[in-house]
Each structure stands twice: as structure tokens, then as C-alpha cells.
SELOMI-387041 format. One record per residue (C-alpha): residue number from 0; residue in one letter; x, y, z. Coordinates in pm, whole numbers, plus 50000, padded with zeros to 5 digits. Example, Ala and Ser with C-alpha at 12.3 -4.5 7.8 and 13.67 -1.06 7.14 Angstrom:
// residues 2
<r nr="0" rest="A" x="51230" y="49550" z="50780"/>
<r nr="1" rest="S" x="51367" y="49894" z="50714"/>
***
This chain:
// residues 167
<r nr="0" rest="M" x="50014" y="49990" z="50012"/>
<r nr="1" rest="S" x="50160" y="50329" z="49890"/>
<r nr="2" rest="I" x="50089" y="50665" z="50092"/>
<r nr="3" rest="D" x="49868" y="50768" z="49818"/>
<r nr="4" rest="D" x="49639" y="50462" z="49901"/>
<r nr="5" rest="R" x="49599" y="50562" z="50240"/>
<r nr="6" rest="T" x="49335" y="50802" z="50422"/>
<r nr="7" rest="P" x="49478" y="51188" z="50454"/>
<r nr="8" rest="I" x="49541" y="51118" z="50802"/>
<r nr="9" rest="E" x="49717" y="50786" z="50765"/>
<r nr="10" rest="A" x="49943" y="50936" z="50475"/>
<r nr="11" rest="R" x="50018" y="51247" z="50706"/>
<r nr="12" rest="L" x="50093" y="51017" z="50980"/>
<r nr="13" rest="T" x="50337" y="50803" z="50802"/>
<r nr="14" rest="R" x="50498" y="51124" z="50628"/>
<r nr="15" rest="T" x="50542" y="51260" z="50984"/>
<r nr="16" rest="L" x="50690" y="50952" z="51118"/>
<r nr="17" rest="Q" x="50934" y="50924" z="50838"/>
<r nr="18" rest="E" x="51038" y="51312" z="50892"/>
<r nr="19" rest="V" x="51084" y="51202" z="51281"/>
<r nr="20" rest="A" x="51299" y="50918" z="51156"/>
<r nr="21" rest="R" x="51508" y="51145" z="50948"/>
<r nr="22" rest="L" x="51568" y="51408" z="51223"/>
<r nr="23" rest="V" x="51659" y="51140" z="51490"/>
<r nr="24" rest="P" x="51939" y="50946" z="51315"/>
<r nr="25" rest="D" x="52020" y="50617" z="51414"/>
<r nr="26" rest="E" x="52403" y="50664" z="51458"/>
<r nr="27" rest="P" x="52565" y="50956" z="51634"/>
<r nr="28" rest="D" x="52781" y="51220" z="51427"/>
<r nr="29" rest="A" x="53144" y="51090" z="51456"/>
<r nr="30" rest="A" x="53262" y="51431" z="51427"/>
<r nr="31" rest="H" x="53113" y="51501" z="51783"/>
<r nr="32" rest="L" x="53292" y="51235" z="51983"/>
<r nr="33" rest="P" x="53652" y="51309" z="52073"/>
<r nr="34" rest="D" x="53880" y="51079" z="51888"/>
<r nr="35" rest="D" x="54063" y="50984" z="52217"/>
<r nr="36" rest="H" x="53744" y="50908" z="52381"/>
<r nr="37" rest="V" x="53604" y="50560" z="52402"/>
<r nr="38" rest="V" x="53229" y="50545" z="52438"/>
<r nr="39" rest="S" x="52978" y="50251" z="52433"/>
<r nr="40" rest="L" x="52701" y="50337" z="52201"/>
<r nr="41" rest="Q" x="52432" y="50079" z="52338"/>
<r nr="42" rest="P" x="52279" y="50272" z="52601"/>
<r nr="43" rest="A" x="52248" y="50589" z="52344"/>
<r nr="44" rest="R" x="52098" y="50382" z="52080"/>
<r nr="45" rest="E" x="51841" y="50238" z="52334"/>
<r nr="46" rest="T" x="51754" y="50592" z="52458"/>
<r nr="47" rest="R" x="51716" y="50700" z="52095"/>
<r nr="48" rest="H" x="51512" y="50428" z="52001"/>
<r nr="49" rest="R" x="51272" y="50498" z="52323"/>
<r nr="50" rest="T" x="51297" y="50868" z="52224"/>
<r nr="51" rest="R" x="51165" y="50764" z="51891"/>
<r nr="52" rest="I" x="50884" y="50572" z="52007"/>
<r nr="53" rest="A" x="50748" y="50842" z="52233"/>
<r nr="54" rest="V" x="50771" y="51138" z="51974"/>
<r nr="55" rest="A" x="50583" y="50894" z="51703"/>
<r nr="56" rest="A" x="50327" y="50788" z="51968"/>
<r nr="57" rest="A" x="50295" y="51193" z="52071"/>
<r nr="58" rest="V" x="50228" y="51264" z="51690"/>
<r nr="59" rest="A" x="49984" y="50979" z="51631"/>
<r nr="60" rest="V" x="49746" y="51089" z="51946"/>
<r nr="61" rest="V" x="49794" y="51463" z="51803"/>
<r nr="62" rest="L" x="49708" y="51384" z="51483"/>
<r nr="63" rest="L" x="49393" y="51126" z="51588"/>
<r nr="64" rest="L" x="49259" y="51411" z="51807"/>
<r nr="65" rest="A" x="49310" y="51663" z="51534"/>
<r nr="66" rest="G" x="49116" y="51425" z="51305"/>
<r nr="67" rest="G" x="48848" y="51360" z="51557"/>
<r nr="68" rest="A" x="48782" y="51723" z="51621"/>
<r nr="69" rest="L" x="48770" y="51794" z="51234"/>
<r nr="70" rest="L" x="48522" y="51516" z="51170"/>
<r nr="71" rest="L" x="48339" y="51647" z="51474"/>
<r nr="72" rest="A" x="48325" y="51988" z="51357"/>
<r nr="73" rest="R" x="48213" y="51847" z="50996"/>
<r nr="74" rest="G" x="47926" y="51664" z="51162"/>
<r nr="75" rest="G" x="48080" y="51309" z="51098"/>
<r nr="76" rest="S" x="48200" y="51165" z="50750"/>
<r nr="77" rest="D" x="47988" y="51179" z="50421"/>
<r nr="78" rest="D" x="47952" y="50800" z="50441"/>
<r nr="79" rest="A" x="47788" y="50804" z="50828"/>
<r nr="80" rest="A" x="47398" y="50831" z="50862"/>
<r nr="81" rest="R" x="47295" y="51174" z="50947"/>
<r nr="82" rest="V" x="47000" y="51238" z="51216"/>
<r nr="83" rest="D" x="46876" y="51552" z="51077"/>
<r nr="84" rest="S" x="46486" y="51492" z="51032"/>
<r nr="85" rest="P" x="46252" y="51518" z="51334"/>
<r nr="86" rest="A" x="46142" y="51135" z="51227"/>
<r nr="87" rest="A" x="46505" y="51046" z="51260"/>
<r nr="88" rest="S" x="46541" y="51185" z="51595"/>
<r nr="89" rest="A" x="46221" y="51097" z="51757"/>
<r nr="90" rest="P" x="46214" y="50822" z="52021"/>
<r nr="91" rest="A" x="46190" y="50485" z="51913"/>
<r nr="92" rest="P" x="45854" y="50331" z="52016"/>
<r nr="93" rest="T" x="45878" y="50150" z="52375"/>
<r nr="94" rest="T" x="45682" y="49823" z="52432"/>
<r nr="95" rest="S" x="45585" y="49690" z="52772"/>
<r nr="96" rest="T" x="45649" y="49368" z="52860"/>
<r nr="97" rest="V" x="45414" y="49386" z="53158"/>
<r nr="98" rest="A" x="45090" y="49238" z="53128"/>
<r nr="99" rest="D" x="44789" y="49454" z="53200"/>
<r nr="100" rest="P" x="44606" y="49333" z="53469"/>
<r nr="101" rest="N" x="44269" y="49437" z="53339"/>
<r nr="102" rest="L" x="44339" y="49181" z="53025"/>
<r nr="103" rest="V" x="44265" y="48851" z="53075"/>
<r nr="104" rest="A" x="44311" y="48557" z="52818"/>
<r nr="105" rest="V" x="44041" y="48448" z="52575"/>
<r nr="106" rest="P" x="43968" y="48089" z="52629"/>
<r nr="107" rest="N" x="43882" y="47863" z="52336"/>
<r nr="108" rest="V" x="43491" y="47782" z="52307"/>
<r nr="109" rest="V" x="43500" y="47680" z="51905"/>
<r nr="110" rest="G" x="43330" y="47315" z="51892"/>
<r nr="111" rest="R" x="43148" y="47365" z="52217"/>
<r nr="112" rest="S" x="42790" y="47392" z="52269"/>
<r nr="113" rest="L" x="42650" y="47741" z="52326"/>
<r nr="114" rest="A" x="42557" y="47646" z="52703"/>
<r nr="115" rest="D" x="42925" y="47527" z="52773"/>
<r nr="116" rest="A" x="43073" y="47799" z="52579"/>
<r nr="117" rest="Q" x="42864" y="48089" z="52772"/>
<r nr="118" rest="S" x="42959" y="47886" z="53103"/>
<r nr="119" rest="I" x="43311" y="47877" z="53008"/>
<r nr="120" rest="L" x="43314" y="48258" z="52919"/>
<r nr="121" rest="G" x="43115" y="48375" z="53229"/>
<r nr="122" rest="A" x="43391" y="48202" z="53435"/>
<r nr="123" rest="A" x="43672" y="48397" z="53275"/>
<r nr="124" rest="G" x="43463" y="48735" z="53334"/>
<r nr="125" rest="F" x="43333" y="48751" z="52996"/>
<r nr="126" rest="A" x="42970" y="48831" z="52830"/>
<r nr="127" rest="A" x="42868" y="48689" z="52495"/>
<r nr="128" rest="T" x="42678" y="48806" z="52210"/>
<r nr="129" rest="V" x="42512" y="48531" z="51969"/>
<r nr="130" rest="T" x="42505" y="48530" z="51628"/>
<r nr="131" rest="N" x="42352" y="48235" z="51419"/>
<r nr="132" rest="V" x="42525" y="48146" z="51123"/>
<r nr="133" rest="P" x="42454" y="47886" z="50847"/>
<r nr="134" rest="S" x="42693" y="47576" z="50899"/>
<r nr="135" rest="A" x="42752" y="47201" z="50858"/>
<r nr="136" rest="Q" x="42830" y="47174" z="51231"/>
<r nr="137" rest="P" x="42513" y="47068" z="51461"/>
<r nr="138" rest="A" x="42280" y="47323" z="51552"/>
<r nr="139" rest="G" x="42409" y="47504" z="51877"/>
<r nr="140" rest="T" x="42766" y="47440" z="51814"/>
<r nr="141" rest="V" x="43022" y="47736" z="51851"/>
<r nr="142" rest="V" x="43196" y="47756" z="51500"/>
<r nr="143" rest="G" x="43368" y="48098" z="51545"/>
<r nr="144" rest="Q" x="43466" y="48331" z="51817"/>
<r nr="145" rest="D" x="43597" y="48706" z="51827"/>
<r nr="146" rest="P" x="43850" y="48774" z="51956"/>
<r nr="147" rest="A" x="44007" y="48461" z="51891"/>
<r nr="148" rest="A" x="44122" y="48221" z="52139"/>
<r nr="149" rest="G" x="44450" y="48308" z="52304"/>
<r nr="150" rest="G" x="44420" y="48674" z="52279"/>
<r nr="151" rest="R" x="44339" y="48889" z="52535"/>
<r nr="152" rest="A" x="44059" y="49111" z="52611"/>
<r nr="153" rest="A" x="43915" y="49348" z="52909"/>
<r nr="154" rest="R" x="43748" y="49153" z="53187"/>
<r nr="155" rest="G" x="43374" y="49194" z="53124"/>
<r nr="156" rest="A" x="43428" y="49269" z="52762"/>
<r nr="157" rest="N" x="43136" y="49109" z="52528"/>
<r nr="158" rest="L" x="43267" y="48823" z="52290"/>
<r nr="159" rest="N" x="43134" y="48776" z="51974"/>
<r nr="160" rest="L" x="43002" y="48403" z="51923"/>
<r nr="161" rest="Q" x="42921" y="48234" z="51593"/>
<r nr="162" rest="V" x="42683" y="47959" z="51640"/>
<r nr="163" rest="S" x="42550" y="47702" z="51408"/>
<r nr="164" rest="G" x="42204" y="47728" z="51286"/>
<r nr="165" rest="G" x="42210" y="47393" z="51126"/>
<r nr="166" rest="S" x="42204" y="47288" z="50802"/>
***
């Protein structure tokens, strides 16, 4: 990957690190050491290496902070989803996981006699409205209900029962 293939921040960081490496050479200048002076260069190299790492880390942090500040000032990147519309900033609808104590489960009464269905619904706290419908089922058999079994309805609600009138 060449410098040109990187993001502007990565390319600038690479160029800065290369500049730091150029400014802090690996070898000391021999002209600065006296000829009769014997010196071990190992501690100087280790110190120089640590200095280079510290400078590079500091430059990286400064560039990252500057890049982050620039992104914040611009309002994020062009690819990021922007929240400008009121619909996008509206709070998400919440769903309650707590059951309403006034709602009770609707029992299944389809296939039962009208008398049994009314008894079961009464015990559950419901009333019933009966509609006679043509059906192949025996007369007086519940063939449909609204709301459906398993649903929830307010205690005391009036449920609609479709009862067979026979053939």
C-alpha cells in the first residue's frame, strides 16, 4: 500500500513518522566524539529508540485528536448516517413487557355447545353476544369467536360467538 492509497490522516501520520526518523538519526555524528574518547553506543541507541517511539506516539495521538475534532466539526463523515429529520430523531416506540392486569386471556370455545361456551366465558369474566350462522356443524355448536382464543380482552368484555343454526 503506497502513501497515496491511504486516508489523508494515515498518509500524514506516515510522512510525519518518516520526518521524525530523519531528524533523529540512528548513529551519532562521529565528528562530535573526541578521537581519544571510547564510548559505548548501546545506551545511546536504546535511549534514541525510546525517544523515537515516544515522539511517534505523541504525533499519532495529536493527529488522531485533530482528525476527530475535524470530523466532529464537519458533523461526521459523508458516509455516516446523519440525523437531521425530526422523524429520525424521534424516540423509538417502547413496548411494555408487563401484562395489563385488566386484560385476561380469551378461552377457546369453538366446537363447544352454546351453553358450555357461555359458562366458560362467564367463569373467565366475559359476556357473549350470539350470532346464528349457517353451518354443517350441529345446531347450537360454536363455530367461531371474536376475539380469537389466546388473545387478551378486558374483563367484562362482550365476546362475539358465531353459533351454527344447522343445515
